[in-house]
N, C-alpha and C positions, 0 to 999 in steps of 0.2 A: 751875841747870843748864837746858839747852835740849835739845829734841828736834828734830833736823834731818831734812829730807826733801829730795826733788828740788827743783830751782829752779822758781819759779813759772811761768816760760815753758814748762817741760816739762809741768807739771801742766795748764796752760791748753789744751794740745793734746790732752789725753786726753778720752775719753768721760766723761759725767757720773757714771756709776756708779763709774768708777775714781777720779775726783776725790773723790767722797764717801768711798771706802775710804781714800784717803791722808789726808783730813781726820780721819777717825776715828782712824787710827794716830798722827797728830800731836797729837791731843787728850790723849795720855798726859801725866801730870804727874809728873816725877821728884821724889822727896823726899830730903832729906838725913837718913839714919837716925840721925845723931848728935843730932838734936833730939827723938827719941823717948825716952820714959821706960821703964824696966824691960826693957832689952834685955840678953840674955845674950851679951855680947861674946865671951866665951871660946868658946861653942858656935856662934857665927855664922860660917858659911863663905860667902864671896862669891867667885864666879869669873865672869869674862867669857866669853861664849860667842857664837858666830855662829849659834846655832840659830834657825831660822825665817827666815834670810836667803836660803836657796837658792831660786832662781827669782824673786826680788824684781823684777828688771828685766822679766821676762816676765809674771808673774802680776799684779803691782800696776801697773806702768807700761805693760804691753802692748807692750814692746819685744822684738824678736827677738834 
């Protein structure tokens, strides 16, 4: 799996501190939980959420 962010040409126009923030967020490494041992699959609940995305364009990218 990959973590995707803004296009590089957008990142290049941002101040250094914002560029570093984006790099840190893109350093996340998704894993496939099927490769983990001793997982309680019956009790595992996974749901997709958009939590934390509000204000991304303004707070992270500095766009209005």
